[in-house]
C-alpha positions as CSV (number, residue, x, y, z in Angstrom):
1,X,-13.3,-12.1,-12.8
2,X,-11.5,-15.5,-13.1
3,X,-7.9,-15.8,-12.1
4,X,-6.6,-15.0,-15.6
5,X,-8.7,-11.9,-15.9
6,X,-7.6,-10.8,-12.4
7,X,-4.0,-11.2,-13.4
8,X,-4.5,-9.1,-16.5
9,X,-6.3,-6.4,-14.5
10,X,-3.5,-6.3,-11.9
11,X,-0.9,-6.0,-14.7
12,X,-2.9,-3.1,-16.3
13,X,-3.2,-1.5,-12.9
14,X,0.5,-1.8,-12.2
15,X,1.3,-0.2,-15.6
16,X,-1.1,2.7,-14.9
17,X,0.4,3.3,-11.5
18,X,4.0,3.1,-12.9
19,X,3.0,5.8,-15.4
20,X,0.8,8.1,-13.4
21,X,2.4,7.9,-9.9
22,X,5.9,6.4,-9.8
23,X,7.6,9.3,-11.6
24,X,6.1,11.8,-9.3
25,X,5.9,10.1,-5.9
26,X,9.0,11.7,-4.5
27,X,7.8,15.2,-5.4
28,X,4.4,14.5,-4.0
29,X,5.9,13.1,-0.8
30,X,7.8,16.4,-0.4
31,X,4.7,18.5,-1.1
32,X,2.6,16.3,1.3
33,X,-0.3,16.1,-1.1
34,X,-1.1,14.8,-4.6
35,X,-2.6,17.0,-7.3
36,X,-6.3,16.9,-7.7
37,X,-5.8,15.8,-11.3
38,X,-4.5,12.4,-10.2
39,X,-8.0,11.3,-9.3
40,X,-9.3,12.3,-12.7
41,X,-6.5,10.2,-14.3
42,X,-7.3,7.2,-12.1
43,X,-10.9,7.6,-13.2
44,X,-10.0,7.7,-16.8
45,X,-7.9,4.5,-16.4
46,X,-11.0,2.8,-15.0
47,X,-9.5,2.2,-11.5
48,X,-12.0,4.1,-9.4
49,X,-14.9,2.2,-7.8
50,X,-14.7,-0.7,-10.2
51,X,-17.2,-2.8,-8.4
52,X,-20.0,-0.3,-8.6
53,X,-22.8,-1.2,-11.1
54,X,-22.4,-0.5,-14.8
55,X,-25.4,1.8,-14.6
56,X,-23.1,4.4,-12.9
57,X,-20.2,4.0,-15.4
58,X,-18.3,1.3,-13.5
59,X,-17.2,-2.2,-14.5
60,X,-19.5,-4.0,-12.0
61,X,-16.7,-6.3,-10.9
62,X,-16.5,-8.2,-7.6
63,X,-15.2,-6.2,-4.5
64,X,-11.9,-8.2,-4.9
65,X,-11.0,-6.0,-7.9
66,X,-11.2,-2.9,-5.7
67,X,-9.1,-4.6,-3.1
68,X,-6.6,-5.5,-5.8
69,X,-6.0,-1.8,-6.7
70,X,-5.5,-1.1,-3.0
71,X,-3.0,-3.9,-2.9
72,X,-1.0,-2.7,-5.9
73,X,-0.8,0.8,-4.6
74,X,0.4,-0.5,-1.2
75,X,2.8,-3.0,-2.7
76,X,4.5,-0.3,-4.7
77,X,5.0,1.8,-1.6
78,X,2.3,4.4,-2.3
79,X,0.7,4.0,1.2
80,X,-0.8,7.4,1.4
81,X,-2.5,7.2,-2.0
82,X,-3.7,3.7,-1.1
83,X,-5.5,5.1,1.9
84,X,-7.1,8.0,-0.1
85,X,-8.1,5.5,-2.7
86,X,-9.6,3.1,-0.2
87,X,-11.7,5.9,1.4
88,X,-13.0,6.9,-2.0
89,X,-13.6,3.6,-3.7
90,X,-13.9,1.1,-0.8
91,X,-15.9,3.1,1.7
92,X,-17.7,6.2,0.5
93,X,-18.9,4.7,-2.8
94,X,-20.3,1.5,-1.2
95,X,-22.0,3.6,1.5
96,X,-23.9,5.4,-1.3
97,X,-24.5,2.3,-3.3
98,X,-25.9,0.3,-0.4
99,X,-27.9,3.0,1.4
100,X,-28.5,5.9,-1.0
101,X,-31.6,6.7,-2.9
102,X,-31.5,6.5,-6.7
103,X,-31.4,10.3,-6.9
104,X,-28.3,10.3,-4.6
105,X,-26.6,7.6,-6.7
106,X,-27.2,9.4,-9.9
107,X,-25.9,12.6,-8.4
108,X,-22.6,11.2,-7.1
109,X,-21.6,7.8,-8.3
110,X,-21.0,8.6,-11.9
111,X,-18.7,11.5,-10.8
112,X,-16.9,9.2,-8.3
113,X,-16.2,6.6,-11.0
114,X,-14.8,9.3,-13.3
115,X,-12.8,11.0,-10.6
116,X,-14.8,14.2,-11.0
117,X,-15.9,13.9,-7.3
118,X,-13.5,12.8,-4.6
119,X,-15.1,11.3,-1.5
120,X,-14.2,11.5,2.2
121,X,-15.7,10.1,5.3
122,X,-16.1,12.3,8.4
123,X,-16.7,10.5,11.6
124,X,-13.8,11.4,14.0
125,X,-14.0,14.5,16.2
126,X,-11.4,16.2,18.4
127,X,-13.0,15.0,21.6
128,X,-14.3,11.6,20.4
129,X,-11.4,9.8,18.6
130,X,-12.5,6.2,17.8
131,X,-15.7,6.6,19.9
132,X,-18.2,7.4,17.2
133,X,-20.9,7.3,19.9
134,X,-19.6,10.5,21.4
135,X,-19.8,12.8,18.5
136,X,-21.1,16.3,18.9
137,X,-21.6,17.5,15.3
138,X,-25.3,18.0,15.0
139,X,-28.0,18.5,12.3
140,X,-31.3,20.2,13.0
141,X,-34.2,20.0,10.6
142,X,-35.6,23.4,9.4
143,X,-38.4,22.9,7.0
144,X,-37.1,21.1,3.9
145,X,-33.5,21.6,5.0
146,X,-31.0,20.5,7.6
147,X,-28.7,22.9,9.4
148,X,-25.4,21.3,10.1
149,X,-22.9,22.5,12.8
150,X,-19.7,21.0,14.2
151,X,-16.3,19.9,13.2
152,X,-14.4,16.8,12.3
153,X,-10.7,16.0,12.5
154,X,-8.2,13.6,10.8
155,X,-10.3,13.4,7.6
156,X,-8.5,11.6,4.8
157,X,-9.0,13.4,1.4
158,X,-10.3,16.3,3.4
159,X,-8.4,19.0,1.6
160,X,-9.5,17.9,-1.9
161,X,-12.9,16.2,-1.2
162,X,-15.9,17.3,-3.3
163,X,-18.2,15.0,-1.2
164,X,-18.0,14.2,2.5
165,X,-20.2,11.7,4.3
166,X,-20.7,13.3,7.7
167,X,-22.0,11.7,10.9
168,X,-24.1,14.0,13.0
169,X,-26.5,13.9,15.9
170,X,-30.1,14.3,14.9
171,X,-31.8,13.1,18.1
172,X,-29.8,14.6,21.0
173,X,-29.3,12.5,24.1
174,X,-29.6,9.1,22.4
175,X,-26.0,8.7,21.4
176,X,-25.5,6.1,18.7
177,X,-29.3,5.7,18.3
178,X,-29.6,9.4,17.5
179,X,-26.9,9.6,14.8
180,X,-27.6,10.1,11.1
181,X,-25.3,10.4,8.0
182,X,-25.4,13.2,5.5
183,X,-24.0,13.6,2.0
184,X,-22.3,17.0,2.2
185,X,-21.4,18.9,-1.0
186,X,-18.3,20.8,-0.1
187,X,-19.2,23.7,-2.5
188,X,-22.1,24.7,-0.3
189,X,-21.9,27.8,2.0
190,X,-21.0,27.0,5.6
191,X,-18.3,24.4,4.8
192,X,-14.7,25.2,5.6
193,X,-11.4,23.3,5.8
194,X,-8.7,23.9,8.4
195,X,-5.0,23.8,7.4
196,X,-3.7,20.5,6.2
197,X,-2.7,18.2,9.1
198,X,1.0,17.2,8.9
199,X,1.6,13.6,9.8
200,X,4.4,11.1,10.6
201,X,3.8,9.2,7.4
202,X,1.4,8.8,4.5
203,X,2.3,12.2,3.3
204,X,0.5,11.7,0.0
205,X,-2.7,11.2,1.9
206,X,-4.1,14.7,2.6
207,X,-5.6,15.0,6.0
208,X,-7.7,17.9,7.3
209,X,-10.0,19.3,9.9
210,X,-13.4,20.2,8.6
211,X,-15.9,22.7,9.9
212,X,-19.6,23.1,9.4
213,X,-21.2,26.4,10.5
214,X,-24.9,26.8,10.0
215,X,-24.5,24.8,6.8
216,X,-27.8,24.3,5.1
217,X,-28.3,20.9,3.4
218,X,-31.2,19.9,1.3
219,X,-33.6,17.2,2.6
220,X,-32.2,14.7,0.2
221,X,-28.7,15.0,1.8
222,X,-29.8,12.5,4.4
223,X,-28.1,9.1,3.6
224,X,-30.2,6.1,4.7
225,X,-32.8,6.3,7.4
226,X,-33.0,9.0,10.0
227,X,-31.1,8.1,13.2
228,X,-29.7,4.9,11.6
229,X,-26.3,6.3,10.9
230,X,-24.5,4.1,13.5
231,X,-26.2,1.0,12.2
232,X,-25.0,1.9,8.7
233,X,-21.4,2.4,9.9
234,X,-21.4,-0.9,11.7
235,X,-22.6,-2.7,8.6
236,X,-19.9,-1.1,6.4
237,X,-17.0,-1.6,8.9
238,X,-16.1,-5.2,7.8
239,X,-15.4,-3.9,4.3
240,X,-13.4,-1.0,5.6
241,X,-11.2,-3.3,7.7
242,X,-10.7,-5.6,4.7
243,X,-9.3,-2.7,2.8
244,X,-6.9,-1.9,5.6
245,X,-5.8,-5.5,5.8
246,X,-5.2,-5.5,2.0
247,X,-3.0,-2.4,2.5
248,X,-1.1,-4.1,5.4
249,X,-0.4,-7.4,3.7
250,X,0.6,-5.9,0.3
251,X,2.8,-3.3,1.8
252,X,4.6,-5.9,3.9
253,X,5.1,-7.9,0.7
254,X,6.5,-4.9,-1.1
255,X,8.8,-4.1,1.8
256,X,10.1,-7.7,1.8
257,X,10.8,-7.6,-1.9
258,X,13.0,-4.5,-1.8
259,X,14.7,-5.9,1.3
260,X,15.6,-9.1,-0.4
261,X,17.1,-7.1,-3.3
262,X,19.1,-5.0,-0.9
263,X,20.6,-7.7,1.2
264,X,21.7,-9.7,-1.9
265,X,23.7,-6.7,-3.1
266,X,24.9,-5.0,0.1
267,X,28.2,-6.4,1.5
268,X,29.5,-6.3,5.0
269,X,32.6,-7.9,6.4
270,X,33.5,-9.3,2.9
271,X,30.2,-11.0,2.2
272,X,26.7,-10.1,1.3
273,X,24.2,-9.3,4.1
274,X,22.1,-12.1,2.7
275,X,24.7,-14.7,3.7
276,X,24.4,-13.9,7.5
277,X,22.2,-16.3,9.4
278,X,20.4,-13.4,11.1
279,X,19.3,-12.1,7.8
280,X,18.2,-15.4,6.5
281,X,16.2,-16.2,9.7
282,X,14.7,-12.7,9.8
283,X,13.4,-13.0,6.2
284,X,12.1,-16.5,6.9
285,X,10.1,-15.0,9.8
286,X,8.9,-12.1,7.7
287,X,7.7,-14.4,4.8
288,X,5.9,-16.7,7.2
289,X,4.1,-13.9,9.0
290,X,3.0,-12.4,5.7
291,X,1.8,-15.8,4.3
292,X,-0.3,-16.6,7.4
293,X,-2.0,-13.2,7.3
294,X,-2.6,-13.4,3.5
295,X,-4.3,-16.8,3.9
296,X,-6.7,-15.3,6.5
297,X,-7.2,-12.2,4.4
298,X,-8.2,-14.2,1.4
299,X,-10.5,-16.3,3.4
300,X,-12.2,-13.2,4.8
301,X,-12.3,-11.5,1.3
302,X,-14.1,-14.6,-0.1
303,X,-16.5,-14.6,2.8
304,X,-17.3,-10.9,2.2
305,X,-18.1,-11.6,-1.4
306,X,-20.6,-14.2,-0.2
307,X,-21.9,-11.7,2.3
308,X,-20.8,-14.0,5.1
309,X,-17.9,-12.0,6.7
310,X,-18.6,-11.5,10.4
311,X,-17.6,-8.4,12.3
312,X,-15.5,-10.5,14.6
313,X,-13.4,-12.0,11.8
314,X,-13.0,-8.5,10.3
315,X,-11.7,-7.2,13.6
316,X,-9.3,-10.2,14.0
317,X,-8.0,-9.6,10.5
318,X,-7.6,-5.9,10.9
319,X,-5.7,-6.4,14.2
320,X,-3.5,-9.2,13.1
321,X,-2.6,-7.8,9.7
322,X,-1.7,-4.3,10.8
323,X,0.3,-5.5,13.8
324,X,2.1,-7.8,11.4
325,X,2.7,-5.0,8.9
326,X,4.4,-2.8,11.5
327,X,6.5,-5.7,12.9
328,X,7.7,-7.1,9.6
329,X,8.5,-3.8,8.0
330,X,10.5,-2.8,11.1
331,X,12.5,-6.1,10.7
332,X,13.1,-5.3,7.1
333,X,14.2,-1.7,7.8
334,X,16.7,-3.1,10.4
335,X,18.4,-5.1,7.6
336,X,19.2,-1.9,5.7
337,X,21.2,-0.6,8.7
338,X,21.6,3.2,8.8
339,X,20.5,3.5,5.2
340,X,17.0,2.3,6.2
341,X,16.6,5.4,8.3
342,X,17.1,7.8,5.3
343,X,14.4,8.9,3.0
344,X,16.7,8.0,0.1
345,X,15.6,4.4,0.6
346,X,11.9,3.6,0.1
347,X,11.9,1.2,3.0
348,X,11.7,4.3,5.3
349,X,8.4,5.3,3.6
350,X,7.0,1.8,4.0
351,X,7.9,2.1,7.7
352,X,6.4,5.5,8.3
353,X,3.3,4.8,6.3
354,X,2.6,1.6,8.3
355,X,2.2,3.1,11.8
356,X,-1.2,4.7,11.3
357,X,-2.7,1.3,10.2
358,X,-2.9,0.2,13.8
359,X,-4.9,3.3,14.7
360,X,-7.4,4.3,12.0
361,X,-10.4,2.0,11.2
362,X,-10.5,1.1,14.9
363,X,-7.3,0.9,17.0
364,X,-5.6,-2.5,17.8
365,X,-6.9,-2.1,21.3
366,X,-10.5,-1.7,20.2
367,X,-10.1,-4.7,17.8
368,X,-8.9,-6.9,20.7
369,X,-11.9,-5.7,22.8
370,X,-14.3,-6.6,20.0
371,X,-12.8,-10.0,19.6
372,X,-12.9,-10.6,23.4
373,X,-16.6,-9.7,23.5
374,X,-17.2,-12.2,20.8
375,X,-15.6,-14.8,23.0
376,X,-16.8,-13.8,26.5
377,X,-19.8,-11.5,25.8
378,X,-19.9,-8.1,27.4
């Protein structure tokens, strides 16, 4: 898409989100989940997995179009839905497109584009956290089937998912080199979900613990090569971190916009809050921090499109943008005073939704370690 086409697409996306999400967001926030039908509606609007090939019902755009939907959701303060969308369109679908067989693509991608199948990614386990090399969920081959046992935690879209990509040990004792990925159909026997995990923020992103007990999977459930799951995850991490950065920057921009509107109207000591030097300097800092991060993000997004984005740059971007998001939104909330701490004002949702960004997709501490290794070696 050229710039004009992208602008038109963003306008269309915004109108769709204003119609399908904005009138219901407060109710869904209270319910801590979105209705399953939302994903069907987003599919009908052509917003799911737009950069998949036309052969699977998508628009075959550049990845930037998928990032733009993530941005619009985040900008409007729909942080939880943005995360669920990113998992589905920006992570699960590309995993299948890049590493799946044609049979797997035909089975799942059409449904994902239409919203008929919602995707989730299951890596994290109760005892492993961000260390995917320490997972214990395992899959054992039995004739033409695999028997899957184990559990996963903190799985976005877990309560509603129809398809879950699961990381499991297939060669015990070899850690990352013995890990494989499986496409798990959640309608099969042996699959179960725990109760919905309640979180500090991102309430419209359903999060669950998943269980697999003697779950029999067909041979064609294996995604990519046997024992190459960790390699696949590493290859896809830059795109995942780009998506998180898109959320961070767009959410910070949205928070800044509603803060500007508020300080222009709110009066204290006989003058608008906007007239105080502290307010003016704070907003100058916020705008500068956002602009610097957006410039780096756009550079990285362009590099990804050219297949030139390095894991080090993706780690730096994820680290910088999410730290910036939390810092700038905190500064914005402060300008609301006591009102900023009430759920009546959307700034509180921007604030609560931001905090997880420094944790999932690799914590800020891990990002710093990855960058340090790129500088100093191990």
